[in-house]
GUGU-672162 format. One record per residue (C-alpha): residue in one letter; y negated, z negated, x. Coordinates in steps of 0.02 Angstrom, whole numbers, padded with zeros to 5 digits, always signed. Example, Ala and Ser with C-alpha at 12.3 -4.5 7.8 and 13.67 -1.06 7.14 Angstrom:
<nodes>
a+00225-00390+00615/s+00053-00357+00684/
</nodes>
This chain:
<nodes>
m-03504-08645+05829/a-03360-08564+05925/d-03400-08433+06056/v-03397-08257+05989/i-03259-08158+06071/p-03321-07981+06109/i-03218-07845+06030/e-03144-07720+06149/y-03169-07545+06080/e-03054-07406+06133/m-03139-07267+06228/p-03141-07110+06115/g-03075-06946+06179/a-02947-07022+06295/e-02842-06867+06288/y-02987-06768+06363/a-03021-06896+06501/f-03199-06931+06439/q-03306-07039+06555/d-03409-07185+06490/v-03591-07150+06537/t-03666-07302+06449/n-03713-07387+06612/l-03798-07229+06674/f-03916-07229+06525/l-03946-07417+06541/e-03996-07400+06723/a-04109-07251+06689/s-04201-07344+06551/a-04209-07515+06633/d-04398-07505+06661/l-04434-07430+06490/e-04505-07552+06363/p-04447-07547+06180/d-04542-07424+06068/y-04601-07323+06219/l-04568-07140+06256/l-04579-07041+06416/f-04653-06867+06406/m-04656-06724+06528/e-04744-06556+06524/n-04661-06426+06411/f-04526-06549+06359/t-04540-06614+06181/l-04438-06725+06069/q-04363-06569+05991/d-04310-06510+06163/s-04226-06675+06201/m-04132-06672+06036/s-04083-06491+06065/a-04002-06544+06228/l-03874-06650+06135/e-03699-06578+06123/i-03670-06522+05943/g-03520-06411+05972/e-03598-06250+05904/p-03630-06121+06041/r-03749-06018+05933/l-03866-06167+05910/d-03833-06268+06068/s-03911-06164+06205/g-03857-06291+06334/l-03672-06263+06302/v-03605-06137+06428/v-03424-06090+06406/q-03319-06017+06545/e-03332-05839+06479/q-03521-05845+06491/l-03533-05892+06675/r-03620-05755+06775/p-03646-05727+06961/p-03824-05744+07030/f-03933-05593+06997/n-04011-05506+07146/p-04151-05390+07086/l-04156-05303+07256/t-03977-05242+07249/p-03983-05056+07295/l-03935-04940+07152/l-03877-04762+07131/p-03991-04646+07030/e-03862-04632+06890/e-03855-04822+06883/v-04043-04830+06861/c-04028-04701+06722/w-03899-04808+06635/i-04008-04964+06648/l-04160-04871+06577/d-04059-04800+06432/k-03986-04971+06393/a-04161-05046+06396/l-04217-04906+06279/a-04077-04953+06160/f-04133-05135+06161/e-04313-05080+06132/s-04255-04989+05975/e-04175-05151+05917/f-04341-05241+05942/h-04423-05107+05834/a-04289-05140+05704/g-04349-05320+05686/n-04249-05420+05815/f-04320-05549+05935/l-04379-05498+06107/a-04270-05638+06177/h-04117-05550+06107/t-04167-05373+06154/v-04296-05321+06285/h-04300-05489+06375/t-04113-05478+06410/l-04156-05351+06545/l-04166-05465+06697/y-04285-05350+06792/v-04415-05399+06661/h-04418-05573+06739/h-04416-05513+06921/l-04558-05387+06927/r-04645-05486+07065/d-04485-05492+07168/i-04470-05303+07170/d-04655-05264+07198/p-04662-05139+07344/d-04836-05199+07389/v-04775-05374+07435/l-04602-05336+07502/v-04575-05340+07690/p-04495-05175+07745/s-04314-05199+07797/t-04262-05149+07972/s-04077-05140+07930/e-03994-04975+07894/t-03991-04925+07711/d-03878-04811+07613/p-03973-04646+07589/s-03890-04625+07419/r-03961-04794+07366/p-04142-04798+07427/i-04227-04963+07386/e-04372-04862+07311/l-04261-04826+07162/v-04282-05009+07119/t-04455-05050+07185/v-04542-04890+07131/v-04442-04800+06997/l-04357-04943+06904/r-04506-05060+06919/s-04631-04934+06848/a-04511-04894+06705/v-04492-05080+06663/q-04681-05099+06668/g-04696-04953+06547/l-04564-05032+06434/l-04658-05197+06428/k-04825-05112+06396/c-04749-05012+06251/c-04688-05177+06179/d-04864-05248+06203/l-04943-05100+06111/t-04813-05119+05973/w-04850-05305+05960/r-05037-05272+05948/e-05015-05145+05808/l-04896-05255+05709/a-05012-05405+05728/r-05157-05313+05646/g-05101-05377+05476/g-05008-05231+05402/m-04837-05306+05433/y-04779-05485+05411/d-04713-05593+05551/t-04530-05649+05529/e-04520-05536+05376/d-04544-05365+05455/w-04543-05409+05640/q-04529-05556+05761/s-04685-05598+05861/d-04612-05731+05977/k-04643-05675+06156/c-04554-05829+06227/e-04701-05847+06348/v-04642-05694+06442/s-04782-05575+06493/l-04789-05406+06408/l-04921-05356+06536/e-05059-05391+06412/g-05188-05401+06552/v-05134-05239+06635/s-05217-05079+06576/t-05112-04938+06507/y-05193-04818+06631/h-05136-04924+06778/i-04955-04920+06721/i-04967-04732+06689/s-05027-04712+06869/k-04875-04811+06929/l-04762-04696+06829/d-04848-04546+06908/d-04819-04621+07080/a-04635-04641+07039/v-04623-04461+06980/n-04707-04402+07141/w-04586-04505+07246/l-04439-04427+07154/l-04503-04252+07190/e-04510-04290+07376/s-04343-04384+07383/f-04175-04315+07438/l-04080-04374+07285/p-03957-04258+07196/v-04054-04131+07093/v-03967-04173+06930/w-04009-04359+06939/k-04181-04326+07009/g-04218-04224+06853/a-04138-04356+06739/l-04245-04496+06811/r-04401-04389+06805/a-04371-04351+06620/r-04354-04536+06581/l-04514-04580+06674/l-04610-04440+06589/f-04543-04491+06420/r-04601-04670+06449/k-04770-04609+06509/t-04792-04499+06356/m-04742-04639+06237/l-04873-04750+06320/q-05003-04616+06292/v-04950-04591+06111/m-04954-04776+06070/s-05124-04800+06151/t-05201-04653+06055/e-05261-04679+05877/p-05217-04528+05768/s-05370-04550+05659/k-05486-04538+05811/d-05403-04404+05916/r-05283-04311+05801/s-05254-04156+05907/e-05218-04256+06065/f-05101-04371+05968/q-05002-04224+05898/k-04992-04140+06068/l-04924-04299+06147/v-04796-04323+06007/l-04730-04146+06032/r-04722-04175+06218/a-04622-04336+06190/h-04498-04234+06087/d-04474-04113+06232/h-04447-04253+06360/l-04325-04340+06244/h-04220-04181+06230/t-04212-04176+06420/v-04162-04360+06427/e-04029-04329+06296/s-03952-04187+06398/s-03927-04297+06552/s-03832-04449+06491/p-03770-04566+06630/p-03587-04618+06646/e-03521-04774+06562/y-03486-04931+06664/e-03352-05061+06634/p-03402-05230+06559/g-03432-05356+06697/s-03486-05226+06824/i-03641-05257+06930/i-03740-05135+06824/q-03689-05220+06662/l-03745-05387+06736/a-03924-05322+06740/f-03930-05379+06558/d-03905-05561+06512/p-03881-05588+06324/y-03900-05776+06351/i-04070-05764+06435/g-04140-05869+06291/r-04074-06024+06380/r-04207-06000+06513/l-04351-05952+06398/q-04476-06054+06298/t-04406-06024+06126/a-04333-06122+05982/t-04236-05971+05920/p-04047-05990+05922/i-03959-05871+06039/r-03891-05718+05951/i-03800-05577+06035/v-03876-05410+05983/t-03763-05264+06019/p-03872-05113+06058/p-03827-04945+05983/a-03732-04815+06081/f-03836-04693+06182/d-03811-04553+06055/d-03869-04667+05913/t-04016-04723+06019/y-04071-04543+06047/k-04051-04507+05861/g-04157-04659+05817/l-04290-04606+05943/h-04299-04433+05864/h-04329-04516+05695/f-04462-04626+05776/i-04553-04477+05851/d-04537-04381+05686/g-04618-04531+05602/l-04761-04526+05727/y-04787-04343+05689/e-04786-04378+05503/v-04924-04507+05527/s-05026-04374+05618/m-04996-04256+05472/l-05049-04389+05348/d-05210-04408+05444/t-05250-04226+05401/c-05233-04262+05214/d-05394-04306+05125/q-05308-04333+04957/l-05260-04505+04892/s-05120-04429+04788/t-05040-04348+04940/w-05034-04514+05028/e-04958-04592+04873/i-04826-04454+04859/a-04779-04470+05043/g-04766-04659+05030/n-04661-04655+04872/l-04541-04526+04942/r-04495-04651+05079/s-04409-04758+04947/w-04368-04630+04811/l-04254-04522+04917/a-04072-04576+04910/k-04056-04581+05100/p-04232-04580+05172/p-04253-04576+05361/p-04267-04752+05435/t-04446-04809+05454/v-04475-04950+05577/p-04614-05079+05549/y-04721-05002+05687/l-04730-04835+05597/r-04768-04916+05430/s-04906-05020+05509/l-04976-04867+05598/a-04982-04771+05434/q-05077-04915+05352/s-05205-04932+05491/t-05226-04743+05498/f-05272-04739+05314/y-05390-04887+05323/d-05447-04977+05480/g-05548-05111+05391/v-05711-05012+05392/l-05684-04830+05343/i-05549-04734+05251/l-05466-04608+05367/n-05595-04662+05495/k-05731-04558+05410/y-05750-04594+05224/p-05840-04738+05136/f-05777-04818+04976/e-05892-04709+04870/w-05789-04558+04925/m-05630-04647+04871/v-05696-04679+04695/n-05749-04497+04674/q-05582-04438+04741/f-05484-04552+04625/f-05561-04477+04468/y-05557-04299+04536/e-05372-04305+04580/t-05327-04386+04414/i-05428-04283+04292/g-05514-04146+04393/v-05691-04216+04371/k-05782-04322+04500/y-05845-04495+04460/d-06027-04446+04487/a-06013-04313+04351/i-05931-04438+04232/k-06070-04563+04265/t-06200-04431+04219/m-06112-04387+04056/v-06090-04570+04007/t-06270-04616+04049/q-06338-04475+03940/r-06240-04538+03788/w-06242-04725+03821/g-06277-04833+03669/g-06205-05000+03716/p-06291-05170+03705/e-06318-05176+03893/a-06456-05077+03977/e-06332-04971+04073/p-06144-04942+04073/p-06035-05061+04176/f-06013-04939+04320/r-06019-05076+04452/k-05873-05161+04369/v-05773-04999+04375/e-05813-04975+04559/r-05773-05155+04608/t-05605-05144+04521/l-05562-04981+04608/y-05611-05056+04776/k-05482-05192+04746/l-05350-05070+04686/i-05341-04906+04781/t-05345-04950+04966/p-05223-05097+04950/r-05111-04989+04840/i-05098-04847+04967/r-05064-04971+05107/a-04934-05061+05001/l-04831-04902+04991/w-04782-04935+05173/n-04735-05117+05144/n-04554-05169+05138/p-04477-05142+04964/p-04488-05322+04899/r-04668-05343+04953/k-04714-05172+04885/r-04639-05220+04717/r-04733-05386+04714/h-04896-05297+04754/f-04872-05179+04608/m-04836-05326+04492/k-04996-05415+04543/a-05099-05254+04530/l-05053-05227+04347/i-05184-05351+04289/e-05319-05257+04387/w-05263-05091+04315/h-05279-05165+04141/a-05452-05231+04187/l-05502-05053+04233/y-05424-04988+04072/d-05518-05119+03971/t-05685-05075+04055/l-05662-04888+04025/l-05615-04926+03845/q-05778-05022+03821/i-05875-04877+03896/r-05791-04753+03779/d-05824-04862+03626/n-06009-04878+03668/i-06056-04697+03697/d-06112-04572+03568/l-05967-04450+03544/e-06051-04354+03404/g-06042-04167+03430/l-05905-04179+03562/p-05734-04102+03528/r-05592-04224+03502/g-05512-04170+03665/h-05666-04201+03770/l-05645-04302+03930/l-05754-04445+03868/n-05630-04475+03727/h-05491-04505+03854/l-05576-04609+03989/p-05455-04758+03969/d-05305-04642+03993/i-05359-04615+04174/a-05321-04796+04217/l-05170-04799+04102/l-05084-04658+04197/w-05085-04759+04359/r-05036-04921+04274/l-04887-04840+04189/s-04832-04767+04356/d-04834-04941+04431/i-04732-05014+04287/r-04603-04876+04304/e-04590-04910+04491/i-04571-05097+04462/v-04428-05072+04339/l-04333-04937+04433/s-04352-05021+04603/g-04256-05167+04530/f-04100-05058+04535/q-04135-05008+04714/m-04145-05191+04767/d-03996-05239+04660/l-04098-05367+04562/y-04022-05342+04390/a-03870-05430+04326/k-03752-05318+04229/e-03818-05380+04060/e-03997-05336+04112/r-03968-05154+04154/a-03971-05084+03978/f-04141-05161+03941/a-04212-05100+04107/y-04162-04920+04071/w-04224-04931+03891/y-04390-05005+03947/a-04411-04873+04084/a-04381-04736+03956/r-04510-04815+03840/v-04640-04826+03980/i-04608-04645+04028/d-04630-04593+03846/t-04803-04672+03844/h-04841-04589+04011/l-04793-04419+03941/s-04906-04446+03791/c-05053-04478+03908/l-05014-04321+04005/d-05005-04220+03844/d-05180-04281+03799/l-05255-04249+03970/l-05171-04085+04016/p-05286-03976+03906/l-05438-04052+03993/v-05401-03986+04168/d-05425-03811+04236/d-05273-03698+04240/g-05208-03664+04414/s-05296-03813+04493/n-05201-03941+04595/v-05231-04068+04456/h-05156-03950+04327/n-05005-03909+04436/e-04976-04093+04471/m-04979-04135+04286/l-04856-03996+04246/y-04739-04060+04380/q-04755-04238+04316/v-04714-04183+04138/q-04552-04099+04192/f-04503-04234+04316/l-04537-04377+04195/t-04448-04291+04051/a-04291-04271+04156/l-04306-04449+04217/q-04326-04513+04040/s-04170-04419+03983/l-04068-04498+04122/c-04135-04671+04079/i-04087-04646+03896/a-03911-04592+03945/l-03888-04743+04058/f-03960-04859+03926/v-03827-04801+03803/v-03678-04814+03920/s-03731-04983+03994/l-03765-05059+03822/p-03590-05137+03812/l-03634-05240+03966/t-03773-05327+03870/s-03748-05504+03810/f-03828-05530+03639/d-03821-05718+03656/w-04002-05759+03614/t-04003-05927+03703/r-03951-05840+03864/m-04040-05674+03845/r-04214-05737+03802/p-04241-05851+03955/n-04173-05715+04072/f-04292-05588+03994/f-04448-05694+04019/r-04397-05740+04195/r-04367-05558+04244/y-04526-05490+04164/k-04641-05638+04192/w-04770-05521+04270/a-04804-05451+04095/f-04842-05618+04014/i-04971-05698+04127/a-05118-05790+04048/e-05250-05677+04129/y-05219-05544+03997/e-05297-05657+03865/i-05473-05634+03936/f-05475-05449+03889/e-05518-05378+03720/s-05387-05241+03730/i-05200-05265+03721/p-05094-05208+03870/i-05002-05046+03837/a-04813-05025+03855/q-04772-05208+03881/p-04587-05258+03880/e-04536-05310+03704/l-04368-05394+03681/h-04372-05387+03491/e-04398-05198+03493/f-04249-05181+03609/i-04140-05282+03491/q-04198-05177+03343/v-04151-05017+03435/c-03982-05089+03481/t-03953-05141+03299/k-03990-04964+03237/i-03870-04891+03364/l-03732-05010+03309/q-03765-04972+03125/n-03785-04783+03137/g-03661-04747+03274/n-03674-04721+03460/l-03788-04592+03538/i-03706-04459+03647/p-03758-04491+03829/a-03690-04325+03892/e-03822-04233+03790/s-03963-04323+03881/v-03881-04287+04049/h-03867-04101+04006/l-04051-04099+03955/a-04103-04181+04118/k-03997-04059+04218/s-04073-03907+04133/i-04251-03971+04162/l-04218-04007+04344/t-04135-03838+04369/e-04285-03749+04295/l-04402-03855+04401/i-04312-03802+04560/k-04315-03619+04508/s-04499-03623+04464/a-04542-03702+04633/n-04684-03795+04548/f-04701-03924+04686/s-04876-03885+04742/g-04989-04007+04652/w-05042-04141+04773/a-04878-04142+04872/g-04947-04031+05010/l-04840-04043+05166/w-04716-04153+05074/a-04665-04018+04948/e-04496-03997+05036/e-04458-04181+05017/r-04506-04169+04834/i-04378-04031+04816/q-04250-04145+04897/l-04294-04280+04771/i-04262-04160+04627/r-04099-04101+04704/n-04042-04282+04722/l-04077-04310+04537/s-03985-04148+04497/s-03835-04214+04595/v-03842-04373+04491/c-03832-04265+04335/d-03681-04173+04405/n-03593-04337+04437/l-03634-04404+04263/m-03573-04249+04172/g-03413-04345+04141/l-03500-04467+04024/p-03441-04468+03842/n-03477-04306+03751/t-03423-04362+03577/s-03433-04520+03472/e-03246-04545+03492/e-03258-04540+03681/m-03404-04660+03675/e-03301-04788+03581/t-03168-04792+03718/f-03287-04779+03867/t-03295-04930+03982/a-03454-04966+04080/s-03347-05029+04225/a-03327-04845+04273/l-03508-04848+04332/k-03553-04905+04507/w-03732-04942+04560/d-03754-04908+04745/p-03927-04874+04823/e-03840-04769+04956/h-03788-04649+04817/h-03954-04655+04725/p-04089-04790+04716/w-04101-04788+04526/f-03944-04719+04446/p-03758-04758+04462/s-03613-04646+04502/l-03465-04617+04388/l-03315-04677+04486/q-03186-04587+04379/p-03232-04467+04239/p-03160-04534+04076/l-03026-04433+03989/t-03069-04329+03839/t-02992-04366+03669/k-02876-04215+03686/e-02816-04272+03857/r-02781-04447+03792/c-02679-04376+03648/l-02575-04272+03768/i-02542-04426+03874/d-02492-04527+03720/q-02371-04391+03666/d-02289-04392+03836/
</nodes>
């Protein structure tokens, strides 16, 4: 056989003067046997593959382009007091981005002093004998800046601990990756507070300019107060928590009034932050540049954060389940609610229930009594006594334990779920519907097995199942309407959603009509029911109006409509319902929707403007009557804002068709669904012309 002539391959990338490194790899692996691997500490196969050039800077952390080259960082570079202020404010802005759900590697860890705390420790530094600039004392770095960075890291540690308690979800609400950088977990909060006090005392004795001495002092005191706030549980020391929150507000106002000057990009001060620090950290997260908010936006966000802390302390004073529910719902029902970071939502959850007691003082028995009292005005113990006296069922005693077990699984998780992110909150409500029906079914069995002879038809025992039904219908309404807020519905699904919401509200109003005569006039329960009747009636009118005007968007292709319907409302058709004797109330029914649509097409269109006018008049009367007491408590003002937002929706929708002729020419494309405008209802982009106006245009 002839000798094989080796083929000479042309070296790729000749135009870039690439060098052939084949021999380098051959020499390095000469002593390595086939099928063997070499390992070293903290270097895995994934790390070795990540080191390969893939040409994508966001994913290839080893690729350093010319624009990203930085001079060496010297943590002991003397600084002016205004420069320290700027660094602390920039770090505060990055901390707010961490609270917003970004990685530590992209936010707080970009501050290089975080990684050089030991290098700037005044206890280990050898005093310099060289002359120093009196305007740049080294203590500004080793005492003031170092203590502030320690306080920053400890605040992140306390945040991490709260978020890791289970209320929030890693990678969904927040990012837990510390990148093996210490957050001073082993250092006590009191030790760091003492360091901040030492820094404040040094500032008072220094000869720095008064204006910057006061600015630095305000920032140190603000950090100290935030450490104290975050290490104090509101449910265990409410008064101290509130006092510290108010003090943090005062310090923040002082910080806000002493903003430092801006520095040019590339300056020595700007180089104190390295957005590509992830290259040097133990993390598999691709590098992402997070642009922190401007100082003014940072201060605004901090005010919202402190307001949220104060709201949690106010919630801790509320011993009513309904008040907690109202406050939680208003977070998502308001058109533009204040931003709520995961830390605040987790703190609200752990304040309500810490895994042992409710509000750090009540057992579950209190919760069951409170549930019935706030719903119908009668405590559970009194209901048990009445049922036991008239019990005639086959069992020796009524199934009270079953009622209590179901409520244990329902109420506490429900209140906590109100502070989940919107998708998870919606999923929780979907899953809870089966438990609400289980409670309804149990109360129905109790009612059917007691002796009602001699009792008036409107007696409480006749309406026991309605107690569970009220809460279940509220959950269904929230599930349907939140779909608009999360932009889940395709255009052909919107008409059914509004129609179904109106139908659920109608059943809810019927329950309220039955229960309202049973409660005492003037009580919180009575006032709450009156408010709900007016609120739900207005809401139902708006849903009917939007059902009518969005009906043209519906596709009546059965082969397409039916699968979409069962996919969207699959939570209503689970097999678990088959184990109950009773049928679920107010389930979504596609055939009823089609029948209603057929009647509308046969008998002529409804007039949506009439429903909008009705809703507007109800809401106006509700605002005038100021009937917001009920269980709203301290959140009555926000309830008023909710009603005003709905009233504004009515004002915008006044341009909907007012006659049958206008309805025939109306196009649903004039409606725009935008959660920024309102979470449930659309805005009318351009009011349609009336018939008279169209005739005038045609004549012209």
